[in-house]
HTML snippet that shows the backbone in 3Dmol.js (N, CA, C, O; Angstrom):
<script src="https://3Dmol.org/build/3Dmol-min.js"></script>
<div id="view" style="width:600px;height:400px;position:relative"></div>
<script>
const pdb = `
ATOM      1  N   MET A   1       0.820  -1.201   0.000  1.00  0.00           N
ATOM      2  CA  MET A   1       0.000   0.000   0.000  1.00  0.00           C
ATOM      3  C   MET A   1       0.861   1.260   0.000  1.00  0.00           C
ATOM      4  O   MET A   1       0.512   2.260  -0.628  1.00  0.00           O
ATOM      5  N   LYS A   2       1.977   1.204   0.702  1.00  0.00           N
ATOM      6  CA  LYS A   2       2.865   2.363   0.759  1.00  0.00           C
ATOM      7  C   LYS A   2       3.408   2.704  -0.627  1.00  0.00           C
ATOM      8  O   LYS A   2       3.521   3.877  -0.980  1.00  0.00           O
ATOM      9  N   ASP A   3       3.749   1.666  -1.420  1.00  0.00           N
ATOM     10  CA  ASP A   3       4.243   1.896  -2.773  1.00  0.00           C
ATOM     11  C   ASP A   3       3.192   2.593  -3.628  1.00  0.00           C
ATOM     12  O   ASP A   3       3.522   3.476  -4.420  1.00  0.00           O
ATOM     13  N   LEU A   4       1.948   2.209  -3.476  1.00  0.00           N
ATOM     14  CA  LEU A   4       0.865   2.833  -4.227  1.00  0.00           C
ATOM     15  C   LEU A   4       0.713   4.296  -3.830  1.00  0.00           C
ATOM     16  O   LEU A   4       0.496   5.147  -4.692  1.00  0.00           O
ATOM     17  N   ASP A   5       0.824   4.598  -2.552  1.00  0.00           N
ATOM     18  CA  ASP A   5       0.757   5.986  -2.090  1.00  0.00           C
ATOM     19  C   ASP A   5       1.894   6.807  -2.682  1.00  0.00           C
ATOM     20  O   ASP A   5       1.690   7.943  -3.112  1.00  0.00           O
ATOM     21  N   ASN A   6       3.090   6.231  -2.703  1.00  0.00           N
ATOM     22  CA  ASN A   6       4.237   6.936  -3.279  1.00  0.00           C
ATOM     23  C   ASN A   6       4.039   7.194  -4.765  1.00  0.00           C
ATOM     24  O   ASN A   6       4.374   8.271  -5.260  1.00  0.00           O
ATOM     25  N   LEU A   7       3.498   6.213  -5.477  1.00  0.00           N
ATOM     26  CA  LEU A   7       3.225   6.381  -6.896  1.00  0.00           C
ATOM     27  C   LEU A   7       2.196   7.481  -7.111  1.00  0.00           C
ATOM     28  O   LEU A   7       2.362   8.318  -7.999  1.00  0.00           O
ATOM     29  N   ASN A   8       1.145   7.490  -6.317  1.00  0.00           N
ATOM     30  CA  ASN A   8       0.123   8.531  -6.444  1.00  0.00           C
ATOM     31  C   ASN A   8       0.693   9.916  -6.172  1.00  0.00           C
ATOM     32  O   ASN A   8       0.322  10.880  -6.842  1.00  0.00           O
ATOM     33  N   LYS A   9       1.587  10.024  -5.201  1.00  0.00           N
ATOM     34  CA  LYS A   9       2.228  11.317  -4.928  1.00  0.00           C
ATOM     35  C   LYS A   9       3.047  11.766  -6.128  1.00  0.00           C
ATOM     36  O   LYS A   9       3.026  12.941  -6.493  1.00  0.00           O
ATOM     37  N   PHE A  10       3.776  10.824  -6.747  1.00  0.00           N
ATOM     38  CA  PHE A  10       4.587  11.156  -7.907  1.00  0.00           C
ATOM     39  C   PHE A  10       3.724  11.613  -9.075  1.00  0.00           C
ATOM     40  O   PHE A  10       4.075  12.548  -9.795  1.00  0.00           O
ATOM     41  N   LEU A  11       2.605  10.951  -9.249  1.00  0.00           N
ATOM     42  CA  LEU A  11       1.738  11.260 -10.375  1.00  0.00           C
ATOM     43  C   LEU A  11       0.839  12.465 -10.131  1.00  0.00           C
ATOM     44  O   LEU A  11       0.185  12.952 -11.053  1.00  0.00           O
ATOM     45  N   ASP A  12       0.805  12.939  -8.912  1.00  0.00           N
ATOM     46  CA  ASP A  12      -0.004  14.104  -8.573  1.00  0.00           C
ATOM     47  C   ASP A  12       0.394  15.276  -9.471  1.00  0.00           C
ATOM     48  O   ASP A  12       1.575  15.605  -9.577  1.00  0.00           O
ATOM     49  N   LYS A  13      -0.572  15.892 -10.104  1.00  0.00           N
ATOM     50  CA  LYS A  13      -0.340  16.960 -11.070  1.00  0.00           C
ATOM     51  C   LYS A  13       0.529  18.081 -10.506  1.00  0.00           C
ATOM     52  O   LYS A  13       1.416  18.583 -11.197  1.00  0.00           O
ATOM     53  N   GLU A  14       0.286  18.472  -9.273  1.00  0.00           N
ATOM     54  CA  GLU A  14       1.050  19.571  -8.691  1.00  0.00           C
ATOM     55  C   GLU A  14       2.494  19.175  -8.426  1.00  0.00           C
ATOM     56  O   GLU A  14       3.372  20.038  -8.409  1.00  0.00           O
ATOM     57  N   LYS A  15       2.756  17.909  -8.220  1.00  0.00           N
ATOM     58  CA  LYS A  15       4.106  17.456  -7.923  1.00  0.00           C
ATOM     59  C   LYS A  15       4.881  17.087  -9.188  1.00  0.00           C
ATOM     60  O   LYS A  15       6.108  17.002  -9.153  1.00  0.00           O
ATOM     61  N   HIS A  16       4.185  16.867 -10.298  1.00  0.00           N
ATOM     62  CA  HIS A  16       4.840  16.492 -11.544  1.00  0.00           C
ATOM     63  C   HIS A  16       4.971  17.741 -12.413  1.00  0.00           C
ATOM     64  O   HIS A  16       3.959  18.296 -12.843  1.00  0.00           O
ATOM     65  N   PRO A  17       6.199  18.195 -12.680  1.00  0.00           N
ATOM     66  CA  PRO A  17       6.402  19.492 -13.327  1.00  0.00           C
ATOM     67  C   PRO A  17       6.129  19.539 -14.823  1.00  0.00           C
ATOM     68  O   PRO A  17       6.068  20.636 -15.379  1.00  0.00           O
ATOM     69  N   PHE A  18       5.961  18.413 -15.502  1.00  0.00           N
ATOM     70  CA  PHE A  18       5.839  18.437 -16.951  1.00  0.00           C
ATOM     71  C   PHE A  18       4.440  18.087 -17.426  1.00  0.00           C
ATOM     72  O   PHE A  18       3.778  17.214 -16.864  1.00  0.00           O
ATOM     73  N   GLU A  19       4.008  18.766 -18.450  1.00  0.00           N
ATOM     74  CA  GLU A  19       2.785  18.423 -19.162  1.00  0.00           C
ATOM     75  C   GLU A  19       3.173  17.505 -20.317  1.00  0.00           C
ATOM     76  O   GLU A  19       4.348  17.421 -20.676  1.00  0.00           O
ATOM     77  N   LYS A  20       2.206  16.829 -20.890  1.00  0.00           N
ATOM     78  CA  LYS A  20       2.481  15.968 -22.039  1.00  0.00           C
ATOM     79  C   LYS A  20       3.081  16.811 -23.166  1.00  0.00           C
ATOM     80  O   LYS A  20       2.550  17.866 -23.512  1.00  0.00           O
ATOM     81  N   GLY A  21       4.167  16.347 -23.721  1.00  0.00           N
ATOM     82  CA  GLY A  21       4.824  17.071 -24.807  1.00  0.00           C
ATOM     83  C   GLY A  21       5.967  17.956 -24.354  1.00  0.00           C
ATOM     84  O   GLY A  21       6.838  18.282 -25.160  1.00  0.00           O
ATOM     85  N   ASP A  22       5.994  18.356 -23.091  1.00  0.00           N
ATOM     86  CA  ASP A  22       7.059  19.229 -22.600  1.00  0.00           C
ATOM     87  C   ASP A  22       8.427  18.582 -22.730  1.00  0.00           C
ATOM     88  O   ASP A  22       9.382  19.229 -23.158  1.00  0.00           O
ATOM     89  N   VAL A  23       8.527  17.330 -22.368  1.00  0.00           N
ATOM     90  CA  VAL A  23       9.817  16.641 -22.401  1.00  0.00           C
ATOM     91  C   VAL A  23      10.322  16.554 -23.834  1.00  0.00           C
ATOM     92  O   VAL A  23      11.492  16.837 -24.091  1.00  0.00           O
ATOM     93  N   GLU A  24       9.463  16.170 -24.768  1.00  0.00           N
ATOM     94  CA  GLU A  24       9.865  16.061 -26.165  1.00  0.00           C
ATOM     95  C   GLU A  24      10.351  17.405 -26.694  1.00  0.00           C
ATOM     96  O   GLU A  24      11.342  17.471 -27.421  1.00  0.00           O
ATOM     97  N   GLU A  25       9.650  18.475 -26.328  1.00  0.00           N
ATOM     98  CA  GLU A  25      10.040  19.810 -26.772  1.00  0.00           C
ATOM     99  C   GLU A  25      11.413  20.189 -26.222  1.00  0.00           C
ATOM    100  O   GLU A  25      12.239  20.746 -26.945  1.00  0.00           O
ATOM    101  N   LYS A  26      11.659  19.892 -24.957  1.00  0.00           N
ATOM    102  CA  LYS A  26      12.953  20.205 -24.353  1.00  0.00           C
ATOM    103  C   LYS A  26      14.069  19.387 -24.989  1.00  0.00           C
ATOM    104  O   LYS A  26      15.168  19.900 -25.199  1.00  0.00           O
ATOM    105  N   ILE A  27      13.803  18.131 -25.297  1.00  0.00           N
ATOM    106  CA  ILE A  27      14.815  17.272 -25.912  1.00  0.00           C
ATOM    107  C   ILE A  27      15.211  17.797 -27.283  1.00  0.00           C
ATOM    108  O   ILE A  27      16.390  17.764 -27.637  1.00  0.00           O
ATOM    109  N   GLU A  28      14.255  18.277 -28.057  1.00  0.00           N
ATOM    110  CA  GLU A  28      14.549  18.793 -29.389  1.00  0.00           C
ATOM    111  C   GLU A  28      15.486  19.991 -29.340  1.00  0.00           C
ATOM    112  O   GLU A  28      16.222  20.232 -30.297  1.00  0.00           O
ATOM    113  N   LYS A  29      15.475  20.740 -28.255  1.00  0.00           N
ATOM    114  CA  LYS A  29      16.292  21.949 -28.133  1.00  0.00           C
ATOM    115  C   LYS A  29      17.711  21.673 -27.641  1.00  0.00           C
ATOM    116  O   LYS A  29      18.533  22.587 -27.577  1.00  0.00           O
ATOM    117  N   ILE A  30      18.003  20.426 -27.295  1.00  0.00           N
ATOM    118  CA  ILE A  30      19.316  20.112 -26.740  1.00  0.00           C
ATOM    119  C   ILE A  30      20.359  20.064 -27.850  1.00  0.00           C
ATOM    120  O   ILE A  30      20.168  19.412 -28.877  1.00  0.00           O
ATOM    121  N   ASN A  31      21.457  20.763 -27.623  1.00  0.00           N
ATOM    122  CA  ASN A  31      22.619  20.666 -28.497  1.00  0.00           C
ATOM    123  C   ASN A  31      23.858  20.644 -27.614  1.00  0.00           C
ATOM    124  O   ASN A  31      23.740  20.712 -26.391  1.00  0.00           O
ATOM    125  N   SER A  32      25.023  20.554 -28.198  1.00  0.00           N
ATOM    126  CA  SER A  32      26.229  20.387 -27.382  1.00  0.00           C
ATOM    127  C   SER A  32      26.488  21.588 -26.478  1.00  0.00           C
ATOM    128  O   SER A  32      26.991  21.421 -25.367  1.00  0.00           O
ATOM    129  N   ASP A  33      26.153  22.802 -26.938  1.00  0.00           N
ATOM    130  CA  ASP A  33      26.390  23.987 -26.107  1.00  0.00           C
ATOM    131  C   ASP A  33      25.504  23.996 -24.874  1.00  0.00           C
ATOM    132  O   ASP A  33      26.000  24.165 -23.760  1.00  0.00           O
ATOM    133  N   ASN A  34      24.195  23.818 -25.052  1.00  0.00           N
ATOM    134  CA  ASN A  34      23.341  23.876 -23.869  1.00  0.00           C
ATOM    135  C   ASN A  34      23.436  22.607 -23.031  1.00  0.00           C
ATOM    136  O   ASN A  34      23.076  22.626 -21.855  1.00  0.00           O
ATOM    137  N   PHE A  35      23.913  21.501 -23.609  1.00  0.00           N
ATOM    138  CA  PHE A  35      24.162  20.305 -22.807  1.00  0.00           C
ATOM    139  C   PHE A  35      25.347  20.561 -21.883  1.00  0.00           C
ATOM    140  O   PHE A  35      25.329  20.158 -20.719  1.00  0.00           O
ATOM    141  N   THR A  36      26.373  21.227 -22.395  1.00  0.00           N
ATOM    142  CA  THR A  36      27.519  21.601 -21.556  1.00  0.00           C
ATOM    143  C   THR A  36      27.063  22.512 -20.429  1.00  0.00           C
ATOM    144  O   THR A  36      27.461  22.324 -19.279  1.00  0.00           O
ATOM    145  N   ASP A  37      26.235  23.496 -20.747  1.00  0.00           N
ATOM    146  CA  ASP A  37      25.703  24.401 -19.713  1.00  0.00           C
ATOM    147  C   ASP A  37      24.903  23.629 -18.674  1.00  0.00           C
ATOM    148  O   ASP A  37      25.041  23.870 -17.475  1.00  0.00           O
ATOM    149  N   PHE A  38      24.067  22.703 -19.129  1.00  0.00           N
ATOM    150  CA  PHE A  38      23.271  21.883 -18.215  1.00  0.00           C
ATOM    151  C   PHE A  38      24.175  21.115 -17.255  1.00  0.00           C
ATOM    152  O   PHE A  38      23.934  21.096 -16.048  1.00  0.00           O
ATOM    153  N   LEU A  39      25.207  20.489 -17.791  1.00  0.00           N
ATOM    154  CA  LEU A  39      26.127  19.723 -16.947  1.00  0.00           C
ATOM    155  C   LEU A  39      26.794  20.622 -15.912  1.00  0.00           C
ATOM    156  O   LEU A  39      26.864  20.280 -14.731  1.00  0.00           O
ATOM    157  N   LYS A  40      27.281  21.769 -16.363  1.00  0.00           N
ATOM    158  CA  LYS A  40      27.972  22.680 -15.443  1.00  0.00           C
ATOM    159  C   LYS A  40      27.034  23.199 -14.361  1.00  0.00           C
ATOM    160  O   LYS A  40      27.426  23.292 -13.198  1.00  0.00           O
ATOM    161  N   LYS A  41      25.809  23.536 -14.725  1.00  0.00           N
ATOM    162  CA  LYS A  41      24.834  24.022 -13.740  1.00  0.00           C
ATOM    163  C   LYS A  41      24.522  22.966 -12.690  1.00  0.00           C
ATOM    164  O   LYS A  41      24.181  23.291 -11.553  1.00  0.00           O
ATOM    165  N   ASN A  42      24.641  21.701 -13.075  1.00  0.00           N
ATOM    166  CA  ASN A  42      24.363  20.598 -12.158  1.00  0.00           C
ATOM    167  C   ASN A  42      25.638  20.001 -11.573  1.00  0.00           C
ATOM    168  O   ASN A  42      25.641  18.890 -11.043  1.00  0.00           O
ATOM    169  N   GLN A  43      26.714  20.766 -11.684  1.00  0.00           N
ATOM    170  CA  GLN A  43      28.018  20.409 -11.115  1.00  0.00           C
ATOM    171  C   GLN A  43      28.506  19.047 -11.598  1.00  0.00           C
ATOM    172  O   GLN A  43      29.028  18.249 -10.820  1.00  0.00           O
ATOM    173  N   LEU A  44      28.330  18.798 -12.885  1.00  0.00           N
ATOM    174  CA  LEU A  44      28.806  17.566 -13.516  1.00  0.00           C
ATOM    175  C   LEU A  44      29.860  17.923 -14.560  1.00  0.00           C
ATOM    176  O   LEU A  44      29.742  18.941 -15.244  1.00  0.00           O
ATOM    177  N   LYS A  45      30.866  17.106 -14.680  1.00  0.00           N
ATOM    178  CA  LYS A  45      31.918  17.347 -15.660  1.00  0.00           C
ATOM    179  C   LYS A  45      31.415  16.984 -17.058  1.00  0.00           C
ATOM    180  O   LYS A  45      30.758  15.959 -17.235  1.00  0.00           O
ATOM    181  N   PRO A  46      31.723  17.821 -18.048  1.00  0.00           N
ATOM    182  CA  PRO A  46      31.331  17.504 -19.426  1.00  0.00           C
ATOM    183  C   PRO A  46      32.307  16.496 -20.039  1.00  0.00           C
ATOM    184  O   PRO A  46      33.202  16.875 -20.795  1.00  0.00           O
ATOM    185  N   THR A  47      32.133  15.222 -19.713  1.00  0.00           N
ATOM    186  CA  THR A  47      33.051  14.175 -20.167  1.00  0.00           C
ATOM    187  C   THR A  47      32.675  13.661 -21.555  1.00  0.00           C
ATOM    188  O   THR A  47      31.550  13.831 -22.024  1.00  0.00           O
ATOM    189  N   HIS A  48      33.644  13.034 -22.185  1.00  0.00           N
ATOM    190  CA  HIS A  48      33.414  12.436 -23.502  1.00  0.00           C
ATOM    191  C   HIS A  48      32.285  11.407 -23.439  1.00  0.00           C
ATOM    192  O   HIS A  48      31.440  11.348 -24.332  1.00  0.00           O
ATOM    193  N   GLN A  49      32.276  10.604 -22.385  1.00  0.00           N
ATOM    194  CA  GLN A  49      31.248   9.572 -22.243  1.00  0.00           C
ATOM    195  C   GLN A  49      29.853  10.182 -22.167  1.00  0.00           C
ATOM    196  O   GLN A  49      28.911   9.651 -22.755  1.00  0.00           O
ATOM    197  N   ARG A  50      29.714  11.289 -21.452  1.00  0.00           N
ATOM    198  CA  ARG A  50      28.395  11.938 -21.347  1.00  0.00           C
ATOM    199  C   ARG A  50      27.936  12.462 -22.704  1.00  0.00           C
ATOM    200  O   ARG A  50      26.751  12.393 -23.029  1.00  0.00           O
ATOM    201  N   PHE A  51      28.877  12.988 -23.499  1.00  0.00           N
ATOM    202  CA  PHE A  51      28.502  13.492 -24.817  1.00  0.00           C
ATOM    203  C   PHE A  51      28.153  12.359 -25.782  1.00  0.00           C
ATOM    204  O   PHE A  51      27.273  12.514 -26.628  1.00  0.00           O
ATOM    205  N   VAL A  52      28.835  11.229 -25.659  1.00  0.00           N
ATOM    206  CA  VAL A  52      28.494  10.067 -26.488  1.00  0.00           C
ATOM    207  C   VAL A  52      27.072   9.612 -26.171  1.00  0.00           C
ATOM    208  O   VAL A  52      26.280   9.351 -27.076  1.00  0.00           O
ATOM    209  N   LEU A  53      26.758   9.519 -24.887  1.00  0.00           N
ATOM    210  CA  LEU A  53      25.398   9.121 -24.490  1.00  0.00           C
ATOM    211  C   LEU A  53      24.369  10.159 -24.917  1.00  0.00           C
ATOM    212  O   LEU A  53      23.293   9.800 -25.395  1.00  0.00           O
ATOM    213  N   ALA A  54      24.682  11.437 -24.752  1.00  0.00           N
ATOM    214  CA  ALA A  54      23.750  12.496 -25.148  1.00  0.00           C
ATOM    215  C   ALA A  54      23.459  12.427 -26.639  1.00  0.00           C
ATOM    216  O   ALA A  54      22.321  12.622 -27.066  1.00  0.00           O
ATOM    217  N   GLU A  55      24.485  12.149 -27.426  1.00  0.00           N
ATOM    218  CA  GLU A  55      24.295  12.033 -28.871  1.00  0.00           C
ATOM    219  C   GLU A  55      23.302  10.921 -29.203  1.00  0.00           C
ATOM    220  O   GLU A  55      22.451  11.079 -30.078  1.00  0.00           O
ATOM    221  N   LEU A  56      23.418   9.806 -28.504  1.00  0.00           N
ATOM    222  CA  LEU A  56      22.488   8.692 -28.731  1.00  0.00           C
ATOM    223  C   LEU A  56      21.089   8.996 -28.201  1.00  0.00           C
ATOM    224  O   LEU A  56      20.091   8.648 -28.831  1.00  0.00           O
ATOM    225  N   LEU A  57      21.022   9.641 -27.046  1.00  0.00           N
ATOM    226  CA  LEU A  57      19.728   9.911 -26.417  1.00  0.00           C
ATOM    227  C   LEU A  57      18.933  10.991 -27.136  1.00  0.00           C
ATOM    228  O   LEU A  57      17.709  10.903 -27.239  1.00  0.00           O
ATOM    229  N   PHE A  58      19.630  12.014 -27.635  1.00  0.00           N
ATOM    230  CA  PHE A  58      18.949  13.193 -28.168  1.00  0.00           C
ATOM    231  C   PHE A  58      19.151  13.349 -29.668  1.00  0.00           C
ATOM    232  O   PHE A  58      19.273  14.470 -30.162  1.00  0.00           O
ATOM    233  N   ASP A  59      19.187  12.242 -30.396  1.00  0.00           N
ATOM    234  CA  ASP A  59      19.429  12.322 -31.833  1.00  0.00           C
ATOM    235  C   ASP A  59      18.170  12.677 -32.623  1.00  0.00           C
ATOM    236  O   ASP A  59      18.205  12.718 -33.852  1.00  0.00           O
ATOM    237  N   GLY A  60      17.077  12.929 -31.940  1.00  0.00           N
ATOM    238  CA  GLY A  60      15.848  13.348 -32.602  1.00  0.00           C
ATOM    239  C   GLY A  60      14.952  12.204 -33.047  1.00  0.00           C
ATOM    240  O   GLY A  60      13.863  12.434 -33.571  1.00  0.00           O
ATOM    241  N   LYS A  61      15.402  10.979 -32.843  1.00  0.00           N
ATOM    242  CA  LYS A  61      14.584   9.823 -33.209  1.00  0.00           C
ATOM    243  C   LYS A  61      13.780   9.392 -31.995  1.00  0.00           C
ATOM    244  O   LYS A  61      14.311   9.288 -30.889  1.00  0.00           O
ATOM    245  N   ASN A  62      12.518   9.147 -32.207  1.00  0.00           N
ATOM    246  CA  ASN A  62      11.642   8.723 -31.122  1.00  0.00           C
ATOM    247  C   ASN A  62      11.792   7.220 -30.951  1.00  0.00           C
ATOM    248  O   ASN A  62      11.373   6.449 -31.815  1.00  0.00           O
ATOM    249  N   LYS A  63      12.392   6.798 -29.833  1.00  0.00           N
ATOM    250  CA  LYS A  63      12.640   5.376 -29.648  1.00  0.00           C
ATOM    251  C   LYS A  63      12.614   5.012 -28.174  1.00  0.00           C
ATOM    252  O   LYS A  63      12.721   5.870 -27.297  1.00  0.00           O
ATOM    253  N   HIS A  64      12.471   3.734 -27.927  1.00  0.00           N
ATOM    254  CA  HIS A  64      12.521   3.203 -26.568  1.00  0.00           C
ATOM    255  C   HIS A  64      13.759   2.335 -26.465  1.00  0.00           C
ATOM    256  O   HIS A  64      14.112   1.633 -27.413  1.00  0.00           O
ATOM    257  N   PHE A  65      14.419   2.379 -25.315  1.00  0.00           N
ATOM    258  CA  PHE A  65      15.645   1.617 -25.145  1.00  0.00           C
ATOM    259  C   PHE A  65      15.888   1.367 -23.668  1.00  0.00           C
ATOM    260  O   PHE A  65      15.278   1.989 -22.799  1.00  0.00           O
ATOM    261  N   THR A  66      16.789   0.444 -23.414  1.00  0.00           N
ATOM    262  CA  THR A  66      17.213   0.161 -22.044  1.00  0.00           C
ATOM    263  C   THR A  66      18.647   0.647 -21.884  1.00  0.00           C
ATOM    264  O   THR A  66      19.298   1.019 -22.861  1.00  0.00           O
ATOM    265  N   ALA A  67      19.128   0.642 -20.662  1.00  0.00           N
ATOM    266  CA  ALA A  67      20.527   1.001 -20.412  1.00  0.00           C
ATOM    267  C   ALA A  67      21.447   0.048 -21.169  1.00  0.00           C
ATOM    268  O   ALA A  67      22.487   0.455 -21.686  1.00  0.00           O
ATOM    269  N   GLU A  68      21.058  -1.211 -21.227  1.00  0.00           N
ATOM    270  CA  GLU A  68      21.859  -2.202 -21.943  1.00  0.00           C
ATOM    271  C   GLU A  68      21.897  -1.908 -23.442  1.00  0.00           C
ATOM    272  O   GLU A  68      22.932  -2.093 -24.082  1.00  0.00           O
ATOM    273  N   ASP A  69      20.772  -1.450 -24.007  1.00  0.00           N
ATOM    274  CA  ASP A  69      20.742  -1.070 -25.423  1.00  0.00           C
ATOM    275  C   ASP A  69      21.734   0.056 -25.696  1.00  0.00           C
ATOM    276  O   ASP A  69      22.499  -0.001 -26.659  1.00  0.00           O
ATOM    277  N   LEU A  70      21.717   1.074 -24.846  1.00  0.00           N
ATOM    278  CA  LEU A  70      22.649   2.195 -25.010  1.00  0.00           C
ATOM    279  C   LEU A  70      24.093   1.724 -24.891  1.00  0.00           C
ATOM    280  O   LEU A  70      24.955   2.130 -25.670  1.00  0.00           O
ATOM    281  N   TYR A  71      24.344   0.872 -23.918  1.00  0.00           N
ATOM    282  CA  TYR A  71      25.690   0.341 -23.700  1.00  0.00           C
ATOM    283  C   TYR A  71      26.194  -0.374 -24.955  1.00  0.00           C
ATOM    284  O   TYR A  71      27.339  -0.182 -25.363  1.00  0.00           O
ATOM    285  N   GLU A  72      25.348  -1.188 -25.557  1.00  0.00           N
ATOM    286  CA  GLU A  72      25.744  -1.917 -26.766  1.00  0.00           C
ATOM    287  C   GLU A  72      26.013  -0.961 -27.926  1.00  0.00           C
ATOM    288  O   GLU A  72      26.958  -1.165 -28.688  1.00  0.00           O
ATOM    289  N   LYS A  73      25.196   0.078 -28.065  1.00  0.00           N
ATOM    290  CA  LYS A  73      25.410   1.057 -29.137  1.00  0.00           C
ATOM    291  C   LYS A  73      26.718   1.810 -28.939  1.00  0.00           C
ATOM    292  O   LYS A  73      27.430   2.086 -29.905  1.00  0.00           O
ATOM    293  N   VAL A  74      27.037   2.141 -27.700  1.00  0.00           N
ATOM    294  CA  VAL A  74      28.296   2.830 -27.402  1.00  0.00           C
ATOM    295  C   VAL A  74      29.469   1.912 -27.745  1.00  0.00           C
ATOM    296  O   VAL A  74      30.457   2.358 -28.327  1.00  0.00           O
ATOM    297  N   LYS A  75      29.363   0.645 -27.391  1.00  0.00           N
ATOM    298  CA  LYS A  75      30.431  -0.313 -27.703  1.00  0.00           C
ATOM    299  C   LYS A  75      30.631  -0.441 -29.213  1.00  0.00           C
ATOM    300  O   LYS A  75      31.764  -0.563 -29.678  1.00  0.00           O
ATOM    301  N   LEU A  76      29.548  -0.413 -29.976  1.00  0.00           N
ATOM    302  CA  LEU A  76      29.654  -0.502 -31.434  1.00  0.00           C
ATOM    303  C   LEU A  76      30.415   0.683 -32.019  1.00  0.00           C
ATOM    304  O   LEU A  76      31.070   0.562 -33.054  1.00  0.00           O
ATOM    305  N   LYS A  77      30.322   1.830 -31.347  1.00  0.00           N
ATOM    306  CA  LYS A  77      31.036   3.022 -31.805  1.00  0.00           C
ATOM    307  C   LYS A  77      32.483   3.043 -31.317  1.00  0.00           C
ATOM    308  O   LYS A  77      33.197   4.024 -31.518  1.00  0.00           O
ATOM    309  N   LYS A  78      32.905   1.965 -30.682  1.00  0.00           N
ATOM    310  CA  LYS A  78      34.278   1.815 -30.173  1.00  0.00           C
ATOM    311  C   LYS A  78      34.613   2.825 -29.082  1.00  0.00           C
ATOM    312  O   LYS A  78      35.759   3.260 -28.967  1.00  0.00           O
ATOM    313  N   ASN A  79      33.626   3.196 -28.289  1.00  0.00           N
ATOM    314  CA  ASN A  79      33.842   4.080 -27.142  1.00  0.00           C
ATOM    315  C   ASN A  79      33.839   3.251 -25.870  1.00  0.00           C
ATOM    316  O   ASN A  79      33.144   2.240 -25.772  1.00  0.00           O
ATOM    317  N   LYS A  80      34.618   3.688 -24.909  1.00  0.00           N
ATOM    318  CA  LYS A  80      34.670   2.982 -23.627  1.00  0.00           C
ATOM    319  C   LYS A  80      33.721   3.652 -22.646  1.00  0.00           C
ATOM    320  O   LYS A  80      33.749   4.868 -22.452  1.00  0.00           O
ATOM    321  N   ILE A  81      32.883   2.826 -22.035  1.00  0.00           N
ATOM    322  CA  ILE A  81      31.926   3.328 -21.046  1.00  0.00           C
ATOM    323  C   ILE A  81      31.515   2.145 -20.170  1.00  0.00           C
ATOM    324  O   ILE A  81      31.518   0.999 -20.617  1.00  0.00           O
ATOM    325  N   SER A  82      31.167   2.434 -18.933  1.00  0.00           N
ATOM    326  CA  SER A  82      30.722   1.346 -18.058  1.00  0.00           C
ATOM    327  C   SER A  82      29.204   1.343 -17.987  1.00  0.00           C
ATOM    328  O   SER A  82      28.553   2.333 -18.319  1.00  0.00           O
ATOM    329  N   LEU A  83      28.657   0.238 -17.559  1.00  0.00           N
ATOM    330  CA  LEU A  83      27.206   0.099 -17.446  1.00  0.00           C
ATOM    331  C   LEU A  83      26.703   0.566 -16.087  1.00  0.00           C
ATOM    332  O   LEU A  83      25.508   0.469 -15.806  1.00  0.00           O
ATOM    333  N   ALA A  84      27.584   1.066 -15.252  1.00  0.00           N
ATOM    334  CA  ALA A  84      27.217   1.498 -13.892  1.00  0.00           C
ATOM    335  C   ALA A  84      26.224   2.630 -13.901  1.00  0.00           C
ATOM    336  O   ALA A  84      25.818   3.104 -12.840  1.00  0.00           O
TER     337      ALA A  84
END
`;
const viewer = $3Dmol.createViewer("view");
viewer.addModel(pdb, "pdb");
viewer.setStyle({}, {cartoon: {color: "spectrum"}});
viewer.zoomTo();
viewer.render();
</script>
């Protein structure tokens, strides 16, 4: 029952900041410059691995994937990254 309460809190309109379509719109606006700014604002280093993943995540194609799918795609590009 506690898990259901937590899910309901998450799904509560006032607690969920995005409307349908907001995420897709924000993703379309991502490029290397504002991705670097995003990382810096969140105190994250703009590493090569993060940019490789960002390129795969924000390539403009609407797709579903798992962490393992991304890992395999990165390996195909001959980039080193961990699954952690």
